[in-house]
C-alpha positions, 0 to 999 in steps of 0.5 A, spaced: 451 585 519 454 580 514 451 579 508 447 572 507 451 567 503 449 566 496 445 560 494 442 557 487 435 560 489 438 567 490 442 567 484 436 565 480 432 571 483 438 576 482 438 574 474 430 572 474 431 565 472 429 558 475 434 555 480 434 549 475 438 553 470 443 556 475 444 549 477 445 547 469 450 552 469 455 549 474 454 542 471 456 544 464 449 541 462 447 542 454 440 544 457 442 552 457 445 556 452 453 558 452 451 565 453 446 564 459 452 559 462 457 565 462 452 570 465 450 565 471 458 564 472 460 571 472 454 573 477 456 567 481 463 569 482 461 577 483 457 574 489 463 569 492 458 563 490 462 557 488 457 552 486 452 547 489 454 544 496 458 538 495 454 534 500 447 536 497 450 534 490 452 527 492 445 526 495 442 528 488 447 524 484 449 518 488 456 520 487 461 523 491 467 524 486 472 521 491 475 514 492 477 511 499 484 508 499 485 503 506 492 502 508 494 497 514 497 502 518 496 509 520 496 515 516 503 518 518 506 511 515 503 512 508 506 519 508 513 516 510 514 510 507 517 510 500 513 504 497 506 507 499 508 514 496 510 511 490 503 507 490 499 513 491 503 517 485 500 511 481 493 512 484 493 519 483 495 519 476 489 515 474 485 519 479 487 526 475 485 523 469 478 521 471 477 528 475 476 524 482 479 525 489 482 521 494 481 520 501 486 516 505 483 511 510 487 508 516 485 501 519 482 502 525 483 499 532 478 493 533 476 496 539 473 502 535 465 503 535 463 499 529 459 505 526 465 509 526 470 505 522 469 508 516 465 515 515 468 518 509 463 519 503 466 515 497 464 512 491 469 506 492 475 503 495 482 501 494 484 496 499 492 496 500 495 490 503 490 490 508 489 485 514 483 481 512 480 480 518 480 487 521 473 490 522 475 496 517 477 491 511 470 487 513 466 493 513 469 496 506 467 489 503 460 489 505 458 496 504 456 494 497 461 499 494 466 497 488 472 495 491 479 493 488 484 489 492 491 490 492 496 484 495 489 481 497 484 476 494 477 476 495 473 472 490 468 477 489 472 483 487 478 484 482 485 483 485 492 487 483 497 482 485 505 481 484 508 474 484 510 474 491 511 467 492 515 466 486 519 472 487 521 470 494 523 463 492 527 466 487 531 471 492 531 465 497 535 461 492 540 466 490 542 466 498 542 459 498 546 459 491 551 463 495 553 457 500 549 460 506 546 455 511 545 459 517 539 463 515 533 467 518 527 471 516 525 478 518 518 479 516 512 484 518 507 482 522 502 476 520 497 479 524 496 486 526 501 488 532 504 481 532 511 480 534 512 472 534 518 468 533 517 462 530 521 457 525 520 456 518 516 450 518 511 452 523 504 452 520 502 459 517 496 463 521 497 469 517 492 475 516 496 478 511 496 476 503 504 479 502 506 475 508 503 469 507 505 468 499 513 471 501 514 466 507 511 460 502 516 462 497 521 462 502 519 455 505 519 452 498 526 454 496 529 452 503 525 445 502 528 444 496 535 445 499 539 441 504 537 446 509 532 444 514 526 449 515 526 448 522 533 451 523 530 458 519 528 463 525 522 467 523 521 474 527 515 479 526 517 486 526 514 493 525 515 494 518 520 500 518 528 501 519 527 500 526 524 494 526 529 491 522 535 493 526 531 490 532 530 484 529 537 482 527 540 484 533 535 479 537 536 474 532 543 474 532 543 474 540 539 467 539 544 464 533 550 468 532 552 463 526 547 467 522 550 469 515 544 471 511 537 475 513 532 475 508 527 481 509 520 481 507 521 489 505 526 494 503 525 498 509 526 492 514 532 490 510 535 497 510 534 497 518 537 490 518 544 493 515 544 498 519 543 493 525 549 489 523 553 495 522 552 497 529 554 491 531 561 491 527 558 486 522 560 487 515 555 487 509 556 483 505 562 479 507 560 477 514 552 478 513 548 478 506 541 481 506 536 481 501 529 486 501 523 486 497 520 492 493 525 495 490 524 502 493 532 504 492 532 509 498 536 509 504 533 514 509 539 513 514 545 516 510 550 510 512 555 508 507 552 501 506 552 497 500 546 497 495 540 492 496 539 486 493 532 486 492 525 484 488 523 490 485 516 491 483 512 496 479 509 499 485 507 505 481 504 501 476 500 497 481 497 503 484 495 506 477 492 499 475 488 499 481 485 506 480 483 504 473 480 498 475 476 501 480 474 508 476 474 505 468 467 501 466 471 497 461 476 495 466 471 493 472 467 489 467 472 485 465 472 477 466 478 477 469 478 478 477 486 478 477 491 483 475 498 482 475 504 486 477 511 485 474 517 483 479 524 483 477 530 480 482 536 485 482 542 482 485 547 488 488 552 489 493 548 487 500 549 479 498 556 475 497 558 468 498 559 465 505 566 467 507 571 467 513 568 471 519 571 477 521 
């Protein structure tokens, strides 16, 4: 028969001390001497005991030693998206400093049992560009735990935000300055799972902060030009290369005169370039394409031009969110908004309108 598993009480009995003293040894408490702590830890190692059960410790202290990061997609997306990976690097850099673990939490399907949406034990949440009305989002905001919002606003919580509207206005003005009149926008969904086609002058009913701000910035630039908002098609697509490829092919099928695609993420933009290449349409002499994020990564391998985009400090965004959640000094600040810098990078995917090939 196997030996019974060692416990605090069994170690205390072996050493002839109280189980409280054993617990103090693992908690680095000053209530016991260094000699006794060393004696306890040495014996614990010999009987394969690695410390108090984390769940029991959580019940006693009220803390789990972990934060939850809620994404607006499945877990696989978080590990395949360059933007999200860079964001996680920023979060983890601060979590290491605070000896805190990370739990990744995807948005659940709205039909999921509401009691099963968020079951992970954490001390607080970072909500990363989530859809506001999703049940998981709403549950996280009402559980009474600290929460920091990234690309998302709520008056009760700290928000980490880039200047999306101003940045998108700037890159749209760049497209207009090159003489483009036939323009289309490729966006990730305004509401989770949506795939609508509409025009830029339509009233926005968006559940996502990024989409709202970026489309508003694009619209403002268009309205200040001689291009009419009603002539600019906007198509929602899954936020990935395949979504961008399918979107441009569909939009060009509707309006073959389009000379510029303004994409609301780099992944959509890379897919758009791939789609144009498949159709034999040169980028940028026939079609100009812009992105947003500045991830500097083309996963497809094609020989396509470097992307004109808005570069944001994604690593810094993750680090600022984690520090706001974990640092008492940051959490107690009077400011509810933490800003993230953006910069427009003009590169080889945009050019002045020329003759069609």
